[in-house]
PyMOL commands that place a pseudoatom at each C-alpha (Angstrom):
pseudoatom trace, name=CA, resn=MET, resi=1, chain=A, elem=C, hetatm=0, pos=[-32.266, 34.118, -78.251]
pseudoatom trace, name=CA, resn=SER, resi=2, chain=A, elem=C, hetatm=0, pos=[-33.924, 32.443, -81.136]
pseudoatom trace, name=CA, resn=ILE, resi=3, chain=A, elem=C, hetatm=0, pos=[-37.144, 30.162, -80.597]
pseudoatom trace, name=CA, resn=GLY, resi=4, chain=A, elem=C, hetatm=0, pos=[-36.903, 27.916, -83.262]
pseudoatom trace, name=CA, resn=ARG, resi=5, chain=A, elem=C, hetatm=0, pos=[-34.923, 24.551, -83.200]
pseudoatom trace, name=CA, resn=LEU, resi=6, chain=A, elem=C, hetatm=0, pos=[-31.660, 23.836, -82.142]
pseudoatom trace, name=CA, resn=SER, resi=7, chain=A, elem=C, hetatm=0, pos=[-28.936, 23.295, -84.090]
pseudoatom trace, name=CA, resn=GLU, resi=8, chain=A, elem=C, hetatm=0, pos=[-27.606, 20.123, -85.138]
pseudoatom trace, name=CA, resn=HIS, resi=9, chain=A, elem=C, hetatm=0, pos=[-24.579, 20.606, -82.874]
pseudoatom trace, name=CA, resn=GLU, resi=10, chain=A, elem=C, hetatm=0, pos=[-26.417, 22.707, -80.125]
pseudoatom trace, name=CA, resn=GLN, resi=11, chain=A, elem=C, hetatm=0, pos=[-28.802, 19.548, -79.626]
pseudoatom trace, name=CA, resn=HIS, resi=12, chain=A, elem=C, hetatm=0, pos=[-25.332, 17.208, -79.690]
pseudoatom trace, name=CA, resn=VAL, resi=13, chain=A, elem=C, hetatm=0, pos=[-23.912, 18.714, -77.036]
pseudoatom trace, name=CA, resn=LEU, resi=14, chain=A, elem=C, hetatm=0, pos=[-27.698, 19.113, -74.908]
pseudoatom trace, name=CA, resn=ASP, resi=15, chain=A, elem=C, hetatm=0, pos=[-27.737, 14.936, -75.350]
pseudoatom trace, name=CA, resn=GLY, resi=16, chain=A, elem=C, hetatm=0, pos=[-24.612, 14.653, -73.529]
pseudoatom trace, name=CA, resn=ILE, resi=17, chain=A, elem=C, hetatm=0, pos=[-25.429, 17.082, -70.977]
pseudoatom trace, name=CA, resn=GLU, resi=18, chain=A, elem=C, hetatm=0, pos=[-28.567, 15.281, -70.687]
pseudoatom trace, name=CA, resn=ARG, resi=19, chain=A, elem=C, hetatm=0, pos=[-26.386, 11.883, -70.161]
pseudoatom trace, name=CA, resn=ALA, resi=20, chain=A, elem=C, hetatm=0, pos=[-24.034, 13.489, -67.723]
pseudoatom trace, name=CA, resn=LEU, resi=21, chain=A, elem=C, hetatm=0, pos=[-26.853, 14.193, -66.005]
pseudoatom trace, name=CA, resn=CYS, resi=22, chain=A, elem=C, hetatm=0, pos=[-28.687, 10.944, -66.004]
pseudoatom trace, name=CA, resn=ARG, resi=23, chain=A, elem=C, hetatm=0, pos=[-25.538, 9.191, -64.860]
pseudoatom trace, name=CA, resn=ASP, resi=24, chain=A, elem=C, hetatm=0, pos=[-25.344, 11.133, -61.016]
pseudoatom trace, name=CA, resn=ARG, resi=25, chain=A, elem=C, hetatm=0, pos=[-27.395, 8.875, -59.198]
pseudoatom trace, name=CA, resn=ARG, resi=26, chain=A, elem=C, hetatm=0, pos=[-26.897, 11.555, -56.364]
pseudoatom trace, name=CA, resn=LEU, resi=27, chain=A, elem=C, hetatm=0, pos=[-28.328, 14.498, -57.549]
pseudoatom trace, name=CA, resn=ASP, resi=28, chain=A, elem=C, hetatm=0, pos=[-31.156, 11.855, -59.491]
pseudoatom trace, name=CA, resn=ARG, resi=29, chain=A, elem=C, hetatm=0, pos=[-31.666, 10.976, -55.750]
pseudoatom trace, name=CA, resn=ARG, resi=30, chain=A, elem=C, hetatm=0, pos=[-32.265, 15.234, -54.356]
pseudoatom trace, name=CA, resn=LEU, resi=31, chain=A, elem=C, hetatm=0, pos=[-34.328, 15.501, -57.551]
pseudoatom trace, name=CA, resn=ARG, resi=32, chain=A, elem=C, hetatm=0, pos=[-36.887, 12.698, -56.644]
pseudoatom trace, name=CA, resn=THR, resi=33, chain=A, elem=C, hetatm=0, pos=[-37.007, 13.413, -52.946]
pseudoatom trace, name=CA, resn=LEU, resi=34, chain=A, elem=C, hetatm=0, pos=[-37.018, 17.303, -53.613]
pseudoatom trace, name=CA, resn=ARG, resi=35, chain=A, elem=C, hetatm=0, pos=[-39.564, 18.648, -50.538]
pseudoatom trace, name=CA, resn=ILE, resi=36, chain=A, elem=C, hetatm=0, pos=[-40.466, 22.011, -50.603]
pseudoatom trace, name=CA, resn=ARG, resi=37, chain=A, elem=C, hetatm=0, pos=[-39.617, 23.748, -46.904]
pseudoatom trace, name=CA, resn=ARG, resi=38, chain=A, elem=C, hetatm=0, pos=[-41.237, 26.386, -45.898]
pseudoatom trace, name=CA, resn=GLY, resi=39, chain=A, elem=C, hetatm=0, pos=[-40.143, 26.792, -42.316]
pseudoatom trace, name=CA, resn=PRO, resi=40, chain=A, elem=C, hetatm=0, pos=[-37.670, 24.765, -39.945]
pseudoatom trace, name=CA, resn=ASP, resi=41, chain=A, elem=C, hetatm=0, pos=[-38.722, 21.076, -39.571]
pseudoatom trace, name=CA, resn=VAL, resi=42, chain=A, elem=C, hetatm=0, pos=[-39.931, 20.904, -36.206]
pseudoatom trace, name=CA, resn=THR, resi=43, chain=A, elem=C, hetatm=0, pos=[-39.847, 17.236, -36.003]
pseudoatom trace, name=CA, resn=ARG, resi=44, chain=A, elem=C, hetatm=0, pos=[-36.636, 16.796, -36.991]
pseudoatom trace, name=CA, resn=LEU, resi=45, chain=A, elem=C, hetatm=0, pos=[-34.885, 19.181, -34.273]
pseudoatom trace, name=CA, resn=VAL, resi=46, chain=A, elem=C, hetatm=0, pos=[-37.112, 17.308, -31.925]
pseudoatom trace, name=CA, resn=THR, resi=47, chain=A, elem=C, hetatm=0, pos=[-35.947, 13.896, -33.163]
pseudoatom trace, name=CA, resn=ARG, resi=48, chain=A, elem=C, hetatm=0, pos=[-32.198, 15.488, -33.154]
pseudoatom trace, name=CA, resn=ILE, resi=49, chain=A, elem=C, hetatm=0, pos=[-32.963, 16.291, -29.445]
pseudoatom trace, name=CA, resn=ALA, resi=50, chain=A, elem=C, hetatm=0, pos=[-34.019, 13.146, -28.591]
pseudoatom trace, name=CA, resn=CYS, resi=51, chain=A, elem=C, hetatm=0, pos=[-31.255, 11.761, -29.999]
pseudoatom trace, name=CA, resn=PHE, resi=52, chain=A, elem=C, hetatm=0, pos=[-28.903, 13.808, -28.387]
pseudoatom trace, name=CA, resn=ARG, resi=53, chain=A, elem=C, hetatm=0, pos=[-26.057, 11.054, -26.701]
pseudoatom trace, name=CA, resn=PRO, resi=54, chain=A, elem=C, hetatm=0, pos=[-23.594, 13.325, -24.577]
pseudoatom trace, name=CA, resn=HIS, resi=55, chain=A, elem=C, hetatm=0, pos=[-20.011, 11.429, -23.292]
pseudoatom trace, name=CA, resn=GLY, resi=56, chain=A, elem=C, hetatm=0, pos=[-19.232, 11.757, -19.753]
pseudoatom trace, name=CA, resn=ARG, resi=57, chain=A, elem=C, hetatm=0, pos=[-16.337, 14.569, -20.627]
pseudoatom trace, name=CA, resn=THR, resi=58, chain=A, elem=C, hetatm=0, pos=[-19.576, 16.544, -22.103]
pseudoatom trace, name=CA, resn=VAL, resi=59, chain=A, elem=C, hetatm=0, pos=[-21.281, 16.804, -19.201]
pseudoatom trace, name=CA, resn=ALA, resi=60, chain=A, elem=C, hetatm=0, pos=[-18.494, 17.000, -16.654]
pseudoatom trace, name=CA, resn=ALA, resi=61, chain=A, elem=C, hetatm=0, pos=[-17.748, 20.602, -18.650]
pseudoatom trace, name=CA, resn=LEU, resi=62, chain=A, elem=C, hetatm=0, pos=[-20.690, 21.494, -18.938]
pseudoatom trace, name=CA, resn=PHE, resi=63, chain=A, elem=C, hetatm=0, pos=[-21.152, 21.145, -15.158]
pseudoatom trace, name=CA, resn=ALA, resi=64, chain=A, elem=C, hetatm=0, pos=[-17.705, 22.866, -14.460]
pseudoatom trace, name=CA, resn=VAL, resi=65, chain=A, elem=C, hetatm=0, pos=[-18.566, 25.768, -16.281]
pseudoatom trace, name=CA, resn=SER, resi=66, chain=A, elem=C, hetatm=0, pos=[-22.287, 26.227, -14.480]
pseudoatom trace, name=CA, resn=VAL, resi=67, chain=A, elem=C, hetatm=0, pos=[-20.545, 26.148, -11.051]
pseudoatom trace, name=CA, resn=THR, resi=68, chain=A, elem=C, hetatm=0, pos=[-18.377, 28.744, -12.534]
pseudoatom trace, name=CA, resn=LEU, resi=69, chain=A, elem=C, hetatm=0, pos=[-20.813, 30.740, -13.433]
pseudoatom trace, name=CA, resn=MET, resi=70, chain=A, elem=C, hetatm=0, pos=[-23.237, 29.924, -10.630]
pseudoatom trace, name=CA, resn=VAL, resi=71, chain=A, elem=C, hetatm=0, pos=[-20.684, 31.219, -8.191]
pseudoatom trace, name=CA, resn=THR, resi=72, chain=A, elem=C, hetatm=0, pos=[-19.211, 33.945, -10.158]
pseudoatom trace, name=CA, resn=GLY, resi=73, chain=A, elem=C, hetatm=0, pos=[-23.092, 35.637, -10.352]
pseudoatom trace, name=CA, resn=MET, resi=74, chain=A, elem=C, hetatm=0, pos=[-23.110, 34.699, -6.560]
pseudoatom trace, name=CA, resn=VAL, resi=75, chain=A, elem=C, hetatm=0, pos=[-20.368, 37.087, -5.850]
pseudoatom trace, name=CA, resn=THR, resi=76, chain=A, elem=C, hetatm=0, pos=[-20.430, 39.789, -8.614]
pseudoatom trace, name=CA, resn=SER, resi=77, chain=A, elem=C, hetatm=0, pos=[-24.036, 39.859, -9.000]
pseudoatom trace, name=CA, resn=ALA, resi=78, chain=A, elem=C, hetatm=0, pos=[-23.071, 40.530, -12.492]
pseudoatom trace, name=CA, resn=PRO, resi=79, chain=A, elem=C, hetatm=0, pos=[-26.008, 40.005, -14.947]
pseudoatom trace, name=CA, resn=TRP, resi=80, chain=A, elem=C, hetatm=0, pos=[-24.231, 38.107, -18.003]
pseudoatom trace, name=CA, resn=ALA, resi=81, chain=A, elem=C, hetatm=0, pos=[-23.473, 35.324, -15.458]
pseudoatom trace, name=CA, resn=ILE, resi=82, chain=A, elem=C, hetatm=0, pos=[-26.832, 35.466, -13.791]
pseudoatom trace, name=CA, resn=CYS, resi=83, chain=A, elem=C, hetatm=0, pos=[-28.332, 34.841, -17.311]
pseudoatom trace, name=CA, resn=SER, resi=84, chain=A, elem=C, hetatm=0, pos=[-25.592, 32.184, -18.895]
pseudoatom trace, name=CA, resn=PHE, resi=85, chain=A, elem=C, hetatm=0, pos=[-25.668, 30.247, -15.860]
pseudoatom trace, name=CA, resn=ALA, resi=86, chain=A, elem=C, hetatm=0, pos=[-29.808, 30.391, -16.754]
pseudoatom trace, name=CA, resn=VAL, resi=87, chain=A, elem=C, hetatm=0, pos=[-29.589, 29.609, -20.280]
pseudoatom trace, name=CA, resn=LEU, resi=88, chain=A, elem=C, hetatm=0, pos=[-26.568, 26.596, -19.530]
pseudoatom trace, name=CA, resn=TRP, resi=89, chain=A, elem=C, hetatm=0, pos=[-28.226, 24.616, -16.837]
pseudoatom trace, name=CA, resn=PRO, resi=90, chain=A, elem=C, hetatm=0, pos=[-31.165, 23.368, -18.019]
pseudoatom trace, name=CA, resn=LEU, resi=91, chain=A, elem=C, hetatm=0, pos=[-28.915, 22.478, -20.691]
pseudoatom trace, name=CA, resn=THR, resi=92, chain=A, elem=C, hetatm=0, pos=[-25.860, 20.830, -18.473]
pseudoatom trace, name=CA, resn=LEU, resi=93, chain=A, elem=C, hetatm=0, pos=[-29.144, 19.080, -16.659]
pseudoatom trace, name=CA, resn=PHE, resi=94, chain=A, elem=C, hetatm=0, pos=[-30.716, 17.774, -19.896]
pseudoatom trace, name=CA, resn=ALA, resi=95, chain=A, elem=C, hetatm=0, pos=[-27.358, 16.394, -21.045]
pseudoatom trace, name=CA, resn=GLY, resi=96, chain=A, elem=C, hetatm=0, pos=[-26.884, 14.557, -17.298]
pseudoatom trace, name=CA, resn=PHE, resi=97, chain=A, elem=C, hetatm=0, pos=[-29.810, 13.135, -17.532]
pseudoatom trace, name=CA, resn=ARG, resi=98, chain=A, elem=C, hetatm=0, pos=[-29.484, 11.952, -21.047]
pseudoatom trace, name=CA, resn=LEU, resi=99, chain=A, elem=C, hetatm=0, pos=[-26.486, 9.949, -19.560]
pseudoatom trace, name=CA, resn=LEU, resi=100, chain=A, elem=C, hetatm=0, pos=[-27.574, 8.416, -16.893]
pseudoatom trace, name=CA, resn=CYS, resi=101, chain=A, elem=C, hetatm=0, pos=[-30.336, 7.016, -19.701]
pseudoatom trace, name=CA, resn=ARG, resi=102, chain=A, elem=C, hetatm=0, pos=[-27.930, 5.804, -21.756]
pseudoatom trace, name=CA, resn=TRP, resi=103, chain=A, elem=C, hetatm=0, pos=[-25.720, 4.682, -18.770]
pseudoatom trace, name=CA, resn=SER, resi=104, chain=A, elem=C, hetatm=0, pos=[-28.761, 2.617, -17.403]
pseudoatom trace, name=CA, resn=GLY, resi=105, chain=A, elem=C, hetatm=0, pos=[-29.408, 0.790, -20.694]
pseudoatom trace, name=CA, resn=GLY, resi=106, chain=A, elem=C, hetatm=0, pos=[-32.875, 2.759, -21.104]
for i in range(1, 106): cmd.bond("trace and resi %d" % i, "trace and resi %d" % (i + 1))
show_as sticks, trace
zoom trace
C-alpha cells in the first residue's frame, strides 16, 4: 500500500463513505457515548435486580418448583435436588418479596 495522496476517484469514494457514516444517527450516538469496559458493570446489574418486577404467575411457578424440589430432596436425599432447592429458594423469596412490595404500592 502506498503512502502517497489518494487518487481523485479514491478521494471521491472516501468522501461518499464519510457522508453516509455522518448521516447514521445511531452510529454517531454510539461513538459519542463510547466507554471502555474493563469488567462487568456491577452498578448496572444491581440496578436491574432492584428494578425486577415479577408477575404473580412467575412467583407461583417458582414457588411450585421450589416446593417440588424440597419434597424430592427430603424423600430421596438426592444431592442435585437439595442443591437445586438451595439455589432456587432465595430467588423465590426475593421474587415474592418484590411482588408483595409492588402490590402494596411501596
